[in-house]
N, CA, C, O and the ligand as a Tripos MOL2 file, in Angstrom:
@<TRIPOS>MOLECULE
protein
  229   227    58     0     0
PROTEIN
NO_CHARGES

@<TRIPOS>ATOM
      1 N         -13.3690  -14.6880  -15.6860 N.3       1 MET1
      2 CA        -12.7270  -15.4360  -14.6090 C.3       1 MET1
      3 C         -11.2780  -14.9590  -14.4560 C.2       1 MET1
      4 O         -10.5610  -14.7480  -15.4340 O.2       1 MET1
      5 N         -10.8880  -14.8020  -13.2200 N.am      2 ALA2
      6 CA         -9.5210  -14.3470  -12.9430 C.3       2 ALA2
      7 C          -8.8410  -15.3570  -12.0320 C.2       2 ALA2
      8 O          -9.4520  -15.9360  -11.1330 O.2       2 ALA2
      9 N          -7.5790  -15.5420  -12.2940 N.am      3 ILE3
     10 CA         -6.8050  -16.4990  -11.5120 C.3       3 ILE3
     11 C          -5.7690  -15.7480  -10.6850 C.2       3 ILE3
     12 O          -5.0660  -14.8710  -11.1870 O.2       3 ILE3
     13 N          -5.6930  -16.1020   -9.4320 N.am      4 ALA4
     14 CA         -4.6530  -15.5580   -8.5640 C.3       4 ALA4
     15 C          -3.8110  -16.7210   -8.0630 C.2       4 ALA4
     16 O          -4.2580  -17.8670   -8.0360 O.2       4 ALA4
     17 N          -2.5970  -16.4060   -7.6710 N.am      5 ILE5
     18 CA         -1.7120  -17.4460   -7.1400 C.3       5 ILE5
     19 C          -1.7390  -17.3820   -5.6150 C.2       5 ILE5
     20 O          -1.4960  -16.3350   -5.0140 O.2       5 ILE5
     21 N          -2.0320  -18.4990   -5.0210 N.am      6 ASP6
     22 CA         -1.9520  -18.6300   -3.5630 C.3       6 ASP6
     23 C          -0.4830  -18.4370   -3.1620 C.2       6 ASP6
     24 O           0.3670  -19.2470   -3.5310 O.2       6 ASP6
     25 N          -0.1790  -17.3730   -2.4120 N.am      7 PRO7
     26 CA          1.2380  -17.0890   -2.1330 C.3       7 PRO7
     27 C           1.8860  -18.1090   -1.1920 C.2       7 PRO7
     28 O           3.1120  -18.1730   -1.1000 O.2       7 PRO7
     29 N           1.0860  -18.8910   -0.5060 N.am      8 VAL8
     30 CA          1.6490  -19.8530    0.4500 C.3       8 VAL8
     31 C           2.0640  -21.1370   -0.2500 C.2       8 VAL8
     32 O           3.1840  -21.6100   -0.0580 O.2       8 VAL8
     33 N           1.1710  -21.7140   -1.0650 N.am      9 CYS9
     34 CA          1.4850  -23.0170   -1.6600 C.3       9 CYS9
     35 C           1.7020  -22.9460   -3.1690 C.2       9 CYS9
     36 O           2.1400  -23.9290   -3.7660 O.2       9 CYS9
     37 N           1.4060  -21.8030   -3.8030 N.am     10 GLY10
     38 CA          1.6600  -21.6600   -5.2200 C.3      10 GLY10
     39 C           0.5320  -22.1450   -6.1150 C.2      10 GLY10
     40 O           0.6540  -22.0790   -7.3380 O.2      10 GLY10
     41 N          -0.5630  -22.6290   -5.5410 N.am     11 MET11
     42 CA         -1.6960  -23.0910   -6.3430 C.3      11 MET11
     43 C          -2.4090  -21.9330   -7.0230 C.2      11 MET11
     44 O          -2.3940  -20.8040   -6.5330 O.2      11 MET11
     45 N          -3.0350  -22.2300   -8.1610 N.am     12 GLN12
     46 CA         -3.8710  -21.2300   -8.8140 C.3      12 GLN12
     47 C          -5.2510  -21.2520   -8.1790 C.2      12 GLN12
     48 O          -5.8320  -22.3120   -7.9490 O.2      12 GLN12
     49 N          -5.7700  -20.0440   -7.8990 N.am     13 VAL13
     50 CA         -7.0670  -19.9130   -7.2320 C.3      13 VAL13
     51 C          -7.9740  -19.0470   -8.1000 C.2      13 VAL13
     52 O          -7.5760  -17.9690   -8.5420 O.2      13 VAL13
     53 N          -9.1900  -19.5220   -8.3420 N.am     14 ASP14
     54 CA        -10.1880  -18.7400   -9.0690 C.3      14 ASP14
     55 C         -10.7230  -17.6620   -8.1250 C.2      14 ASP14
     56 O         -11.3660  -17.9670   -7.1200 O.2      14 ASP14
     57 N         -10.4490  -16.4010   -8.4600 N.am     15 THR15
     58 CA        -10.7920  -15.3180   -7.5250 C.3      15 THR15
     59 C         -12.3010  -15.1690   -7.3430 C.2      15 THR15
     60 O         -12.7510  -14.6330   -6.3310 O.2      15 THR15
     61 N         -13.0780  -15.6350   -8.3080 N.am     16 GLU16
     62 CA        -14.5310  -15.4970   -8.1600 C.3      16 GLU16
     63 C         -15.1120  -16.5610   -7.2370 C.2      16 GLU16
     64 O         -16.2050  -16.3900   -6.6960 O.2      16 GLU16
     65 N         -14.3850  -17.6510   -7.0580 N.am     17 LYS17
     66 CA        -14.8950  -18.7310   -6.2030 C.3      17 LYS17
     67 C         -14.1530  -18.8030   -4.8860 C.2      17 LYS17
     68 O         -14.5280  -19.5720   -4.0010 O.2      17 LYS17
     69 N         -13.1010  -18.0080   -4.7490 N.am     18 ALA18
     70 CA        -12.2640  -18.1150   -3.5530 C.3      18 ALA18
     71 C         -13.0470  -17.7370   -2.3050 C.2      18 ALA18
     72 O         -13.7110  -16.7010   -2.2580 O.2      18 ALA18
     73 N         -12.9590  -18.5770   -1.3190 N.am     19 THR19
     74 CA        -13.6160  -18.3220   -0.0340 C.3      19 THR19
     75 C         -12.6380  -17.6890    0.9350 C.2      19 THR19
     76 O         -13.0240  -16.9310    1.8250 O.2      19 THR19
     77 N         -11.3670  -18.0110    0.7520 N.am     20 PHE20
     78 CA        -10.3590  -17.5850    1.7210 C.3      20 PHE20
     79 C          -9.4910  -16.4900    1.1180 C.2      20 PHE20
     80 O          -8.6970  -16.7360    0.2100 O.2      20 PHE20
     81 N          -9.6550  -15.2850    1.6350 N.am     21 THR21
     82 CA         -8.8860  -14.1400    1.1580 C.3      21 THR21
     83 C          -8.3370  -13.3830    2.3500 C.2      21 THR21
     84 O          -8.8260  -13.5120    3.4720 O.2      21 THR21
     85 N          -7.3180  -12.5980    2.0860 N.am     22 SER22
     86 CA         -6.7030  -11.7830    3.1190 C.3      22 SER22
     87 C          -6.2360  -10.4870    2.4790 C.2      22 SER22
     88 O          -5.7240  -10.4900    1.3600 O.2      22 SER22
     89 N          -6.4120   -9.3870    3.1850 N.am     23 GLU23
     90 CA         -5.8760   -8.1360    2.6740 C.3      23 GLU23
     91 C          -4.6410   -7.7810    3.4720 C.2      23 GLU23
     92 O          -4.6380   -7.8320    4.7020 O.2      23 GLU23
     93 N          -3.5950   -7.4230    2.7540 N.am     24 HIS24
     94 CA         -2.3480   -7.0540    3.4140 C.3      24 HIS24
     95 C          -1.7760   -5.8510    2.6940 C.2      24 HIS24
     96 O          -1.4750   -5.9240    1.5030 O.2      24 HIS24
     97 N          -1.6210   -4.7330    3.4130 N.am     25 GLU25
     98 CA         -1.0870   -3.4950    2.8560 C.3      25 GLU25
     99 C          -1.7630   -3.1200    1.5420 C.2      25 GLU25
    100 O          -1.1030   -2.7290    0.5800 O.2      25 GLU25
    101 N          -3.0880   -3.2450    1.5160 N.am     26 GLY26
    102 CA         -3.8610   -2.7700    0.3750 C.3      26 GLY26
    103 C          -3.9950   -3.7410   -0.7810 C.2      26 GLY26
    104 O          -4.6640   -3.4300   -1.7670 O.2      26 GLY26
    105 N          -3.3760   -4.9060   -0.6870 N.am     27 THR27
    106 CA         -3.4910   -5.9180   -1.7370 C.3      27 THR27
    107 C          -4.2840   -7.1010   -1.1880 C.2      27 THR27
    108 O          -4.0870   -7.5150   -0.0450 O.2      27 THR27
    109 N          -5.1840   -7.6430   -2.0160 N.am     28 VAL28
    110 CA         -5.9430   -8.8160   -1.6000 C.3      28 VAL28
    111 C          -5.2540  -10.0670   -2.1240 C.2      28 VAL28
    112 O          -4.9010  -10.1490   -3.3010 O.2      28 VAL28
    113 N          -5.0690  -11.0360   -1.2410 N.am     29 TYR29
    114 CA         -4.4620  -12.3140   -1.6070 C.3      29 TYR29
    115 C          -5.5180  -13.4020   -1.4860 C.2      29 TYR29
    116 O          -6.4140  -13.3350   -0.6440 O.2      29 TYR29
    117 N          -5.3920  -14.3930   -2.3360 N.am     30 TYR30
    118 CA         -6.3780  -15.4810   -2.3900 C.3      30 TYR30
    119 C          -5.6890  -16.7920   -2.0370 C.2      30 TYR30
    120 O          -4.5260  -17.0250   -2.3680 O.2      30 TYR30
    121 N          -6.4600  -17.6440   -1.3440 N.am     31 PHE31
    122 CA         -5.8780  -18.8950   -0.8580 C.3      31 PHE31
    123 C          -6.7380  -20.0820   -1.2640 C.2      31 PHE31
    124 O          -7.9480  -19.9590   -1.4490 O.2      31 PHE31
    125 N          -6.0840  -21.2380   -1.3980 N.am     32 CYS32
    126 CA         -6.7890  -22.4610   -1.7740 C.3      32 CYS32
    127 C          -7.6290  -22.9830   -0.6250 C.2      32 CYS32
    128 O          -8.6070  -23.7000   -0.8360 O.2      32 CYS32
    129 N          -7.2450  -22.6210    0.5970 N.am     33 GLY33
    130 CA         -7.9800  -23.1480    1.7390 C.3      33 GLY33
    131 C          -7.6280  -22.4020    3.0050 C.2      33 GLY33
    132 O          -6.7860  -21.5040    3.0290 O.2      33 GLY33
    133 N          -8.3210  -22.8200    4.0690 N.am     34 LYS34
    134 CA         -8.1690  -22.1220    5.3360 C.3      34 LYS34
    135 C          -6.7510  -22.2240    5.8900 C.2      34 LYS34
    136 O          -6.2360  -21.2720    6.4770 O.2      34 LYS34
    137 N          -6.1280  -23.3790    5.7010 N.am     35 GLY35
    138 CA         -4.7790  -23.5720    6.2360 C.3      35 GLY35
    139 C          -3.7950  -22.5460    5.6960 C.2      35 GLY35
    140 O          -3.0000  -21.9740    6.4420 O.2      35 GLY35
    141 N          -3.8620  -22.3190    4.3730 N.am     36 CYS36
    142 CA         -2.9400  -21.3690    3.7590 C.3      36 CYS36
    143 C          -3.2420  -19.9440    4.2260 C.2      36 CYS36
    144 O          -2.3230  -19.1650    4.4790 O.2      36 CYS36
    145 N          -4.5120  -19.6060    4.3400 N.am     37 LYS37
    146 CA         -4.8620  -18.2670    4.8110 C.3      37 LYS37
    147 C          -4.3320  -18.0320    6.2220 C.2      37 LYS37
    148 O          -3.7760  -16.9730    6.5130 O.2      37 LYS37
    149 N          -4.5030  -19.0020    7.0800 N.am     38 LEU38
    150 CA         -4.0530  -18.8540    8.4640 C.3      38 LEU38
    151 C          -2.5410  -18.7110    8.5290 C.2      38 LEU38
    152 O          -2.0150  -17.9170    9.3090 O.2      38 LEU38
    153 N          -1.8460  -19.4900    7.7010 N.am     39 GLU39
    154 CA         -0.3810  -19.3820    7.6960 C.3      39 GLU39
    155 C           0.0590  -18.0090    7.2080 C.2      39 GLU39
    156 O           0.9980  -17.4170    7.7400 O.2      39 GLU39
    157 N          -0.6370  -17.5100    6.1850 N.am     40 PHE40
    158 CA         -0.2940  -16.1930    5.6570 C.3      40 PHE40
    159 C          -0.5730  -15.1130    6.7000 C.2      40 PHE40
    160 O           0.2680  -14.2470    6.9440 O.2      40 PHE40
    161 N          -1.7540  -15.1680    7.3150 N.am     41 ASP41
    162 CA         -2.1240  -14.1650    8.3230 C.3      41 ASP41
    163 C          -1.1270  -14.1460    9.4770 C.2      41 ASP41
    164 O          -0.8780  -13.1110   10.0960 O.2      41 ASP41
    165 N          -0.5700  -15.3160    9.7460 N.am     42 ASP42
    166 CA          0.3690  -15.4540   10.8430 C.3      42 ASP42
    167 C           1.6690  -14.7040   10.5650 C.2      42 ASP42
    168 O           2.2570  -14.1130   11.4700 O.2      42 ASP42
    169 N           2.1120  -14.7310    9.3150 N.am     43 ASP43
    170 CA          3.4150  -14.1530    8.9790 C.3      43 ASP43
    171 C           3.4810  -13.7830    7.4920 C.2      43 ASP43
    172 O           4.1750  -14.4400    6.7160 O.2      43 ASP43
    173 N           2.7510  -12.7250    7.0990 N.am     44 PRO44
    174 CA          2.6750  -12.3680    5.6740 C.3      44 PRO44
    175 C           4.0430  -12.1140    5.0540 C.2      44 PRO44
    176 O           4.2680  -12.4590    3.8940 O.2      44 PRO44
    177 N           4.9490  -11.5190    5.8050 N.am     45 ALA45
    178 CA          6.2430  -11.1300    5.2350 C.3      45 ALA45
    179 C           6.9970  -12.3410    4.6900 C.2      45 ALA45
    180 O           7.6880  -12.2380    3.6770 O.2      45 ALA45
    181 N           6.8650  -13.4900    5.3610 N.am     46 THR46
    182 CA          7.5510  -14.6960    4.9100 C.3      46 THR46
    183 C           7.1130  -15.0780    3.5060 C.2      46 THR46
    184 O           7.9370  -15.4140    2.6550 O.2      46 THR46
    185 N           5.7960  -15.0230    3.2710 N.am     47 TYR47
    186 CA          5.2610  -15.5150    1.9920 C.3      47 TYR47
    187 C           5.3680  -14.4900    0.8800 C.2      47 TYR47
    188 O           5.2820  -14.8400   -0.2970 O.2      47 TYR47
    189 N           5.5540  -13.2290    1.2380 N.am     48 LEU48
    190 CA          5.6940  -12.1880    0.2160 C.3      48 LEU48
    191 C           7.1490  -11.9310   -0.1190 C.2      48 LEU48
    192 O           7.4450  -11.1650   -1.0360 O.2      48 LEU48
    193 N           8.0540  -12.5510    0.6010 N.am     49 ASP49
    194 CA          9.4760  -12.4020    0.3170 C.3      49 ASP49
    195 C           9.7750  -13.0010   -1.0550 C.2      49 ASP49
    196 O           9.3950  -14.1400   -1.3250 O.2      49 ASP49
    197 N          10.4530  -12.2460   -1.9270 N.am     50 PRO50
    198 CA         10.7440  -12.7740   -3.2730 C.3      50 PRO50
    199 C          11.5610  -14.0660   -3.2380 C.2      50 PRO50
    200 O          11.5460  -14.8310   -4.2020 O.2      50 PRO50
    201 N          12.2640  -14.3130   -2.1530 N.am     51 GLY51
    202 CA         13.0650  -15.5160   -2.0570 C.3      51 GLY51
    203 C          12.2770  -16.7330   -1.5960 C.2      51 GLY51
    204 O          12.8020  -17.8460   -1.5660 O.2      51 GLY51
    205 N          11.0010  -16.5160   -1.2330 N.am     52 TYR52
    206 CA         10.1900  -17.6420   -0.7410 C.3      52 TYR52
    207 C           9.7300  -18.5190   -1.9010 C.2      52 TYR52
    208 O           9.2320  -18.0170   -2.9090 O.2      52 TYR52
    209 N           9.8980  -19.8230   -1.7520 N.am     53 GLU53
    210 CA          9.4370  -20.7620   -2.7690 C.3      53 GLU53
    211 C           8.2490  -21.5340   -2.2300 C.2      53 GLU53
    212 O           8.3600  -22.1840   -1.1910 O.2      53 GLU53
    213 N           7.1000  -21.4780   -2.9200 N.am     54 PRO54
    214 CA          5.9330  -22.2480   -2.4500 C.3      54 PRO54
    215 C           6.2670  -23.7400   -2.3610 C.2      54 PRO54
    216 O           6.9100  -24.3080   -3.2430 O.2      54 PRO54
    217 N           5.8090  -24.3530   -1.2700 N.am     55 GLN55
    218 CA          6.1790  -25.7490   -0.9930 C.3      55 GLN55
    219 C           5.0190  -26.7230   -1.2310 C.2      55 GLN55
    220 O           5.2020  -27.9380   -1.1560 O.2      55 GLN55
    221 N           3.8410  -26.1960   -1.5140 N.am     56 GLY56
    222 CA          2.6480  -27.0280   -1.3920 C.3      56 GLY56
    223 C           2.3960  -28.0280   -2.4920 C.2      56 GLY56
    224 O           1.5870  -28.9350   -2.3000 O.2      56 GLY56
    225 N           3.0430  -27.9120   -3.6350 N.am     57 MET57
    226 CA          2.6480  -28.7490   -4.7630 C.3      57 MET57
    227 C           3.2010  -30.1710   -4.6700 C.2      57 MET57
    228 O           2.9500  -30.9910   -5.5530 O.2      57 MET57
    229 ZN         -2.7230  -22.9850   -0.6530 Zn       58 ZN58
@<TRIPOS>BOND
     1     1     2 1
     2     2     3 1
     3     3     4 2
     4     3     5 am
     5     5     6 1
     6     6     7 1
     7     7     8 2
     8     7     9 am
     9     9    10 1
    10    10    11 1
    11    11    12 2
    12    11    13 am
    13    13    14 1
    14    14    15 1
    15    15    16 2
    16    15    17 am
    17    17    18 1
    18    18    19 1
    19    19    20 2
    20    19    21 am
    21    21    22 1
    22    22    23 1
    23    23    24 2
    24    23    25 am
    25    25    26 1
    26    26    27 1
    27    27    28 2
    28    27    29 am
    29    29    30 1
    30    30    31 1
    31    31    32 2
    32    31    33 am
    33    33    34 1
    34    34    35 1
    35    35    36 2
    36    35    37 am
    37    37    38 1
    38    38    39 1
    39    39    40 2
    40    39    41 am
    41    41    42 1
    42    42    43 1
    43    43    44 2
    44    43    45 am
    45    45    46 1
    46    46    47 1
    47    47    48 2
    48    47    49 am
    49    49    50 1
    50    50    51 1
    51    51    52 2
    52    51    53 am
    53    53    54 1
    54    54    55 1
    55    55    56 2
    56    55    57 am
    57    57    58 1
    58    58    59 1
    59    59    60 2
    60    59    61 am
    61    61    62 1
    62    62    63 1
    63    63    64 2
    64    63    65 am
    65    65    66 1
    66    66    67 1
    67    67    68 2
    68    67    69 am
    69    69    70 1
    70    70    71 1
    71    71    72 2
    72    71    73 am
    73    73    74 1
    74    74    75 1
    75    75    76 2
    76    75    77 am
    77    77    78 1
    78    78    79 1
    79    79    80 2
    80    79    81 am
    81    81    82 1
    82    82    83 1
    83    83    84 2
    84    83    85 am
    85    85    86 1
    86    86    87 1
    87    87    88 2
    88    87    89 am
    89    89    90 1
    90    90    91 1
    91    91    92 2
    92    91    93 am
    93    93    94 1
    94    94    95 1
    95    95    96 2
    96    95    97 am
    97    97    98 1
    98    98    99 1
    99    99   100 2
   100    99   101 am
   101   101   102 1
   102   102   103 1
   103   103   104 2
   104   103   105 am
   105   105   106 1
   106   106   107 1
   107   107   108 2
   108   107   109 am
   109   109   110 1
   110   110   111 1
   111   111   112 2
   112   111   113 am
   113   113   114 1
   114   114   115 1
   115   115   116 2
   116   115   117 am
   117   117   118 1
   118   118   119 1
   119   119   120 2
   120   119   121 am
   121   121   122 1
   122   122   123 1
   123   123   124 2
   124   123   125 am
   125   125   126 1
   126   126   127 1
   127   127   128 2
   128   127   129 am
   129   129   130 1
   130   130   131 1
   131   131   132 2
   132   131   133 am
   133   133   134 1
   134   134   135 1
   135   135   136 2
   136   135   137 am
   137   137   138 1
   138   138   139 1
   139   139   140 2
   140   139   141 am
   141   141   142 1
   142   142   143 1
   143   143   144 2
   144   143   145 am
   145   145   146 1
   146   146   147 1
   147   147   148 2
   148   147   149 am
   149   149   150 1
   150   150   151 1
   151   151   152 2
   152   151   153 am
   153   153   154 1
   154   154   155 1
   155   155   156 2
   156   155   157 am
   157   157   158 1
   158   158   159 1
   159   159   160 2
   160   159   161 am
   161   161   162 1
   162   162   163 1
   163   163   164 2
   164   163   165 am
   165   165   166 1
   166   166   167 1
   167   167   168 2
   168   167   169 am
   169   169   170 1
   170   170   171 1
   171   171   172 2
   172   171   173 am
   173   173   174 1
   174   174   175 1
   175   175   176 2
   176   175   177 am
   177   177   178 1
   178   178   179 1
   179   179   180 2
   180   179   181 am
   181   181   182 1
   182   182   183 1
   183   183   184 2
   184   183   185 am
   185   185   186 1
   186   186   187 1
   187   187   188 2
   188   187   189 am
   189   189   190 1
   190   190   191 1
   191   191   192 2
   192   191   193 am
   193   193   194 1
   194   194   195 1
   195   195   196 2
   196   195   197 am
   197   197   198 1
   198   198   199 1
   199   199   200 2
   200   199   201 am
   201   201   202 1
   202   202   203 1
   203   203   204 2
   204   203   205 am
   205   205   206 1
   206   206   207 1
   207   207   208 2
   208   207   209 am
   209   209   210 1
   210   210   211 1
   211   211   212 2
   212   211   213 am
   213   213   214 1
   214   214   215 1
   215   215   216 2
   216   215   217 am
   217   217   218 1
   218   218   219 1
   219   219   220 2
   220   219   221 am
   221   221   222 1
   222   222   223 1
   223   223   224 2
   224   223   225 am
   225   225   226 1
   226   226   227 1
   227   227   228 2
@<TRIPOS>SUBSTRUCTURE
     1 MET1         2 RESIDUE 1 A MET
     2 ALA2         6 RESIDUE 1 A ALA
     3 ILE3        10 RESIDUE 1 A ILE
     4 ALA4        14 RESIDUE 1 A ALA
     5 ILE5        18 RESIDUE 1 A ILE
     6 ASP6        22 RESIDUE 1 A ASP
     7 PRO7        26 RESIDUE 1 A PRO
     8 VAL8        30 RESIDUE 1 A VAL
     9 CYS9        34 RESIDUE 1 A CYS
    10 GLY10       38 RESIDUE 1 A GLY
    11 MET11       42 RESIDUE 1 A MET
    12 GLN12       46 RESIDUE 1 A GLN
    13 VAL13       50 RESIDUE 1 A VAL
    14 ASP14       54 RESIDUE 1 A ASP
    15 THR15       58 RESIDUE 1 A THR
    16 GLU16       62 RESIDUE 1 A GLU
    17 LYS17       66 RESIDUE 1 A LYS
    18 ALA18       70 RESIDUE 1 A ALA
    19 THR19       74 RESIDUE 1 A THR
    20 PHE20       78 RESIDUE 1 A PHE
    21 THR21       82 RESIDUE 1 A THR
    22 SER22       86 RESIDUE 1 A SER
    23 GLU23       90 RESIDUE 1 A GLU
    24 HIS24       94 RESIDUE 1 A HIS
    25 GLU25       98 RESIDUE 1 A GLU
    26 GLY26      102 RESIDUE 1 A GLY
    27 THR27      106 RESIDUE 1 A THR
    28 VAL28      110 RESIDUE 1 A VAL
    29 TYR29      114 RESIDUE 1 A TYR
    30 TYR30      118 RESIDUE 1 A TYR
    31 PHE31      122 RESIDUE 1 A PHE
    32 CYS32      126 RESIDUE 1 A CYS
    33 GLY33      130 RESIDUE 1 A GLY
    34 LYS34      134 RESIDUE 1 A LYS
    35 GLY35      138 RESIDUE 1 A GLY
    36 CYS36      142 RESIDUE 1 A CYS
    37 LYS37      146 RESIDUE 1 A LYS
    38 LEU38      150 RESIDUE 1 A LEU
    39 GLU39      154 RESIDUE 1 A GLU
    40 PHE40      158 RESIDUE 1 A PHE
    41 ASP41      162 RESIDUE 1 A ASP
    42 ASP42      166 RESIDUE 1 A ASP
    43 ASP43      170 RESIDUE 1 A ASP
    44 PRO44      174 RESIDUE 1 A PRO
    45 ALA45      178 RESIDUE 1 A ALA
    46 THR46      182 RESIDUE 1 A THR
    47 TYR47      186 RESIDUE 1 A TYR
    48 LEU48      190 RESIDUE 1 A LEU
    49 ASP49      194 RESIDUE 1 A ASP
    50 PRO50      198 RESIDUE 1 A PRO
    51 GLY51      202 RESIDUE 1 A GLY
    52 TYR52      206 RESIDUE 1 A TYR
    53 GLU53      210 RESIDUE 1 A GLU
    54 PRO54      214 RESIDUE 1 A PRO
    55 GLN55      218 RESIDUE 1 A GLN
    56 GLY56      222 RESIDUE 1 A GLY
    57 MET57      226 RESIDUE 1 A MET
    58 ZN58       229 GROUP 0 **** ****
C-alpha cells in the first residue's frame, strides 16, 4: 500500500484505492475526491507552489 498526499487539501490518499487522479507534467497526483481534483485541474500551479498551504483539514 502506498500513500500519497492530496496536494489540494493535504489529506493522505491510498494510491491503490484512489479514484481521482490527475497527471501534470509527468507526475501523477492523487485526490481525496472529485472536488479536489477539479480544483487542481483548474489551476495546478497554485497547488504545486511550495508556498501553498493545504486548507482542507
Ligand atoms: Zn482533498
